[in-house]
C-alpha positions as CSV (number, residue, x, y, z in Angstrom):
1,M,0.0,0.0,0.0
2,R,2.9,2.4,0.7
3,E,4.2,1.7,-2.8
4,Q,0.9,2.8,-4.3
5,I,0.6,5.8,-2.0
6,Q,4.2,7.0,-2.7
7,T,3.7,6.5,-6.5
8,G,0.5,8.6,-6.4
9,S,2.2,11.2,-4.2
10,W,5.1,11.7,-6.6
11,Y,2.8,12.4,-9.5
12,I,0.5,14.7,-7.3
13,L,3.6,16.6,-6.3
14,L,4.8,16.8,-9.9
15,D,1.4,18.2,-11.0
16,F,1.5,20.8,-8.2
17,A,5.1,21.8,-9.0
18,I,4.1,22.2,-12.7
19,L,1.1,24.3,-11.7
20,L,3.3,26.7,-9.6
21,S,6.0,27.0,-12.2
22,E,3.7,27.7,-15.0
23,Q,0.8,29.7,-13.4
24,E,2.6,31.2,-10.4
25,P,6.2,31.7,-11.5
26,R,6.9,34.3,-8.8
27,V,5.9,31.9,-6.1
28,W,8.1,29.3,-7.7
29,R,11.0,31.7,-7.6
30,L,10.3,32.3,-3.9
31,L,10.4,28.6,-3.2
32,N,13.8,28.4,-5.0
33,G,15.1,31.3,-2.9
34,Q,15.3,33.6,-5.9
35,S,14.6,37.4,-6.1
36,P,12.0,39.0,-8.4
37,E,13.0,39.2,-12.0
38,P,14.4,42.7,-13.1
39,G,11.5,45.1,-13.5
40,D,9.0,43.0,-11.5
41,P,7.4,44.5,-8.4
42,P,8.3,43.1,-4.9
43,F,6.7,39.9,-3.9
44,K,3.1,40.3,-2.7
45,S,1.9,39.2,0.8
46,D,-0.4,36.6,-0.8
47,E,2.6,35.0,-2.6
48,Q,4.6,35.0,0.6
49,A,1.7,33.5,2.5
50,L,1.5,30.6,0.0
51,V,5.2,29.9,0.3
52,N,5.0,30.0,4.1
53,A,2.1,27.5,4.0
54,I,4.0,25.2,1.7
55,K,7.0,25.3,4.0
56,A,4.8,24.5,6.9
57,V,3.6,21.2,5.5
58,T,6.1,18.8,6.9
59,F,6.7,15.1,7.5
60,D,6.6,14.0,11.1
61,M,10.1,12.6,11.4
62,V,8.9,10.6,14.5
63,N,7.5,8.1,12.0
64,A,10.7,8.1,9.8
65,A,12.1,4.8,11.1
66,A,8.8,3.0,10.6
67,L,8.3,4.4,7.1
68,I,11.7,3.0,5.9
69,D,11.6,-0.2,7.9
70,G,12.6,-3.2,5.7
71,T,13.7,-1.0,2.7
72,K,17.1,0.2,1.5
73,Y,16.2,3.9,2.2
74,D,17.6,5.8,5.2
75,V,16.2,8.7,7.1
76,G,18.1,11.2,4.9
77,D,16.0,10.1,1.9
78,I,12.8,11.5,3.5
79,K,12.1,15.1,2.5
80,A,11.3,17.2,5.6
81,S,8.8,19.6,4.0
82,L,6.5,19.9,1.0
83,K,8.7,22.7,-0.3
84,D,11.8,20.3,-0.5
85,A,9.6,17.6,-2.1
86,L,8.3,20.0,-4.8
87,L,11.8,21.1,-5.8
88,A,13.1,17.6,-5.8
89,V,10.2,16.1,-7.9
90,K,10.4,18.9,-10.4
91,S,14.1,18.2,-11.1
92,N,13.0,14.5,-11.7
93,E,10.2,15.4,-14.1
94,D,11.7,13.8,-17.2
95,N,12.4,10.5,-15.4
96,L,8.9,10.3,-13.9
97,E,7.4,10.6,-17.4
98,K,9.6,7.8,-18.7
99,V,9.0,5.2,-16.0
100,K,7.9,1.8,-17.4
101,T,7.6,-0.5,-14.4
102,S,5.8,-0.4,-11.1
103,Y,7.5,1.2,-8.1
104,D,9.2,-1.3,-5.8
105,R,10.3,0.0,-2.4
106,N,12.7,-3.0,-2.0
107,A,14.5,-2.6,-5.4
108,D,18.2,-3.0,-5.2
109,D,18.8,0.0,-7.5
110,P,15.8,2.5,-7.7
111,T,17.7,4.7,-10.2
112,K,17.5,1.8,-12.7
113,E,13.7,2.3,-13.0
114,L,14.0,6.1,-13.0
115,W,11.9,6.5,-9.8
116,P,12.9,9.4,-7.5
117,L,15.3,8.7,-4.7
118,F,13.4,10.6,-2.0
119,L,10.2,9.8,0.0
120,F,7.4,12.1,0.8
121,P,4.1,10.2,1.1
122,L,1.0,12.4,1.3
123,A,-0.8,9.8,3.3
124,D,0.0,6.5,5.1
125,P,-2.0,3.4,6.1
126,K,-0.7,3.6,9.7
127,F,0.2,7.2,10.5
128,A,-2.6,9.7,11.2
129,P,-2.3,13.3,12.4
130,P,-3.7,14.0,15.8
131,Q,-7.3,15.1,16.0
132,I,-7.2,18.7,17.1
133,N,-10.9,19.4,17.3
134,P,-12.9,16.7,19.0
135,K,-16.1,17.9,17.4
136,T,-14.9,17.1,13.8
137,T,-13.4,13.9,12.4
138,N,-9.8,13.6,11.4
139,V,-10.8,13.5,7.7
140,D,-12.8,16.7,8.0
141,Q,-9.8,18.5,9.5
142,L,-7.5,17.3,6.7
143,L,-10.0,18.4,4.1
144,D,-10.2,21.8,5.7
145,K,-6.4,22.1,5.5
146,V,-6.5,21.2,1.8
147,D,-9.3,23.9,1.2
148,A,-7.2,26.5,3.1
149,L,-4.2,25.7,0.9
150,A,-6.3,25.9,-2.2
151,S,-7.6,29.3,-1.1
152,L,-4.0,30.6,-0.7
153,I,-3.2,29.3,-4.2
154,E,-6.1,31.2,-5.6
155,K,-5.2,34.4,-3.9
156,A,-1.6,34.2,-5.1
157,L,-2.6,33.8,-8.8
158,P,-1.7,36.8,-10.9
159,E,-4.5,38.9,-12.2
160,V,-3.4,38.3,-15.8
161,P,-2.6,34.6,-16.4
162,V,1.1,34.2,-17.4
163,G,0.4,31.0,-19.4
164,D,-2.4,29.0,-21.0
165,V,-5.0,28.3,-18.4
166,P,-6.3,24.7,-18.7
167,T,-10.0,24.5,-19.3
168,N,-12.4,22.3,-17.3
169,P,-13.1,19.0,-19.0
170,L,-16.5,18.8,-20.6
171,I,-17.8,16.3,-18.0
172,A,-17.0,18.9,-15.3
173,Q,-19.1,21.6,-16.9
174,Q,-22.6,22.3,-15.7
175,P,-25.0,20.7,-18.3
176,M,-28.0,22.6,-19.5
177,D,-31.3,21.3,-18.0
178,M,-33.8,21.1,-20.9
179,R,-36.7,21.1,-18.4
180,E,-35.9,24.7,-17.4
181,G,-36.8,26.2,-20.8
182,W,-40.0,26.2,-22.8
183,Y,-39.9,26.1,-26.6
184,V,-42.2,26.8,-29.6
185,I,-41.9,25.8,-33.2
186,R,-42.7,28.1,-36.2
187,C,-42.6,27.2,-39.9
188,V,-41.1,29.5,-42.4
189,F,-42.2,29.3,-46.1
190,E,-39.7,31.0,-48.5
191,R,-39.7,31.6,-52.2
192,P,-36.2,32.8,-52.8
193,E,-36.6,33.3,-56.5
194,C,-39.6,35.7,-56.0
195,G,-37.6,38.4,-54.2
196,P,-39.5,41.2,-52.4
197,I,-42.7,40.5,-54.4
198,D,-43.4,37.4,-52.3
199,P,-41.7,37.7,-48.8
200,P,-41.4,34.7,-46.5
201,V,-44.5,33.6,-44.6
202,L,-44.2,32.9,-40.9
203,S,-46.7,30.4,-39.3
204,D,-48.3,30.8,-36.0
205,P,-46.3,29.4,-33.1
206,S,-47.0,25.9,-31.9
207,Q,-48.1,25.1,-28.4
208,N,-45.4,25.6,-25.7
209,F,-43.4,22.4,-25.0
210,Q,-40.4,21.2,-23.1
211,M,-37.6,18.9,-24.1
212,A,-38.0,15.5,-22.4
213,G,-35.0,13.9,-20.7
214,F,-33.8,10.6,-22.2
215,F,-35.1,8.6,-19.2
216,D,-38.2,10.6,-18.7
217,P,-40.9,8.0,-18.0
218,D,-43.6,10.3,-19.3
219,A,-41.9,10.8,-22.7
220,P,-42.6,8.6,-25.7
221,A,-40.4,5.5,-25.5
222,R,-37.3,5.5,-27.7
223,P,-37.0,2.1,-29.4
224,I,-33.5,0.8,-29.3
225,R,-32.9,-2.5,-31.1
226,I,-29.5,-4.3,-30.6
227,A,-29.0,-7.1,-33.1
228,L,-27.4,-10.2,-31.6
229,P,-25.8,-12.8,-33.9
230,I,-28.4,-15.1,-35.4
231,D,-26.4,-18.2,-36.1
232,T,-24.3,-19.0,-33.0
233,S,-23.2,-22.4,-34.2
234,P,-19.5,-23.0,-34.9
235,A,-20.3,-22.7,-38.6
236,G,-22.0,-19.4,-38.0
237,L,-19.5,-17.9,-35.6
238,R,-16.6,-18.5,-38.0
239,K,-18.3,-16.2,-40.5
240,F,-17.9,-13.2,-38.3
241,D,-15.0,-11.0,-39.4
242,K,-12.7,-10.0,-36.6
243,N,-12.9,-6.4,-37.8
244,T,-12.3,-4.6,-34.5
245,A,-8.6,-4.0,-33.7
246,F,-7.0,-3.1,-30.4
247,M,-3.6,-1.4,-30.6
248,I,-1.7,-2.5,-27.5
249,S,1.5,-0.8,-26.6
250,D,4.5,-2.6,-25.3
251,M,3.7,-1.3,-21.7
252,L,0.1,-2.5,-21.8
253,C,1.2,-5.8,-23.4
254,G,3.5,-6.4,-20.4
255,Q,0.7,-5.6,-17.9
256,I,-1.7,-7.9,-19.8
257,N,0.8,-10.7,-19.5
258,R,1.0,-10.2,-15.8
259,V,-2.8,-10.8,-15.6
260,K,-2.5,-13.9,-17.8
261,G,-0.4,-15.6,-15.2
262,M,-3.0,-15.4,-12.5
263,T,-5.7,-18.0,-11.8
264,L,-8.9,-18.0,-9.7
265,G,-6.9,-19.9,-7.0
266,D,-4.4,-17.1,-6.9
267,L,-7.1,-14.5,-6.4
268,V,-8.7,-16.6,-3.6
269,L,-5.4,-17.1,-1.8
270,S,-4.6,-13.4,-2.1
271,V,-7.6,-12.4,0.1
272,L,-7.2,-15.2,2.7
273,P,-5.5,-14.5,6.0
274,W,-2.3,-16.2,7.2
275,P,-1.3,-19.0,6.9
276,F,-3.2,-19.4,3.7
277,H,-2.4,-16.0,2.2
278,K,-0.3,-15.9,-0.9
279,D,0.6,-12.7,-2.8
280,L,-0.5,-12.5,-6.4
281,P,2.2,-13.7,-8.9
282,V,2.2,-10.4,-10.9
283,G,5.9,-10.3,-11.9
284,D,7.8,-7.0,-12.5
285,G,5.4,-5.4,-15.0
286,G,8.0,-4.5,-17.6
287,P,7.1,-4.1,-21.3
288,C,6.8,-6.9,-23.8
289,T,10.1,-7.7,-25.4
290,K,11.4,-10.0,-28.0
291,G,15.1,-10.2,-27.5
292,S,16.3,-6.7,-27.0
293,L,13.3,-5.2,-28.9
294,E,10.3,-3.8,-27.1
295,I,7.2,-4.8,-29.1
296,G,3.4,-4.0,-28.9
297,M,0.5,-6.0,-30.4
298,M,-2.5,-5.6,-32.6
299,C,-5.4,-7.8,-31.5
300,S,-8.5,-8.3,-33.7
301,L,-11.8,-9.2,-32.1
302,S,-15.3,-10.1,-33.3
303,I,-17.9,-7.6,-32.3
304,P,-20.8,-10.1,-32.5
305,I,-19.1,-12.4,-30.0
306,I,-18.4,-9.4,-27.7
307,T,-22.1,-8.5,-27.8
308,I,-23.0,-12.1,-26.7
309,C,-20.5,-11.8,-23.8
310,A,-21.9,-8.4,-22.8
311,L,-25.5,-9.8,-22.7
312,L,-24.6,-12.8,-20.6
313,L,-22.6,-10.7,-18.1
314,L,-25.5,-8.2,-17.9
315,M,-27.9,-11.0,-17.1
316,I,-25.7,-12.5,-14.4
317,I,-25.2,-9.2,-12.7
318,V,-28.9,-8.2,-13.0
319,F,-30.0,-11.5,-11.5
320,L,-27.5,-11.2,-8.6
321,L,-28.6,-7.7,-7.8
322,D,-32.3,-8.8,-8.0
323,F,-31.8,-10.1,-4.4
324,I,-31.5,-6.4,-3.4
325,F,-33.6,-4.4,-5.8
326,R,-36.3,-7.0,-6.9
327,W,-36.4,-5.4,-10.3
328,I,-36.6,-8.4,-12.7
329,P,-40.4,-7.8,-13.3
330,F,-39.6,-4.3,-14.5
331,F,-36.4,-5.1,-16.3
332,I,-37.0,-7.6,-19.0
333,F,-39.9,-9.0,-21.0
334,C,-39.4,-11.7,-23.6
335,F,-42.0,-13.0,-26.1
336,P,-41.7,-15.8,-28.6
337,L,-41.0,-15.2,-32.3
338,P,-42.2,-18.2,-34.3
339,K,-40.1,-19.3,-37.3
340,F,-37.2,-17.0,-36.3
341,K,-34.6,-19.7,-37.0
342,S,-30.9,-19.2,-37.3
343,K,-30.5,-21.7,-40.1
344,D,-33.3,-20.3,-42.3
């Protein structure tokens, strides 16, 4: 778990460092101990407040020995503050973008896999900060601290962006609710060849209406018909072209091979307690190779067979969840189709 937390922490730190260096370069100069550029005004109080807050985020060195227990790290490899971690991770940006294997805390030579040589986990499965306010939970207090830091970042932003500001992804934007607006339809009759002699005629408006949502039960049903393969015998299945191709990179190929080596027995043993517990045999997770050449793959699949698999998995999950929701009477209705034969 510490390997996963540290991996995520490195990339979160890198994204934060890139944000500061690109959108708040004056704050980044302060973190590096540099003076304002020639012609720039002195550092603002908001910028200094953000730097002070970043310096105040520290790792509790009381837990240092427990964090590195059983690894080849020493106490000096743990960064004392968020500021030191940001500066260190930014200098290691190129290597972090080139990593090909999973992080291993017990690796003999971490530099071989391009992982940073320092530790600064943003969380830990065993260490928890003390609960200051007994009326709020530990998690609420941590979230309040994150919100306070975000507020300082916002105040320190320059009035005019110094670089391209990333836009919110489409999924994060507030969608328009069709039920909030009323619409009418008018019909326009035009004779473009007649010119001003016969101007366009505008009809009376229709009755007011609203746009129905896709799952609105009061709206007319939208028929959706998904065609499954008709002939599912071996003779019929062989006729389906495998015309859907997946382009698999060398990295993904290696990770797929890691999954191929696991069985249902391995999965069961991985969740059993000692003495039956056995870690999953996942290997090192490197890319697929053939000799010294790293290779990817192109796999072609049959869409009709995938559709059958999707239907069967859907039915299994629906019937399992029926124990909770009791929704089978409202979910599916089948009626016979005489003479609908696969071989005709």
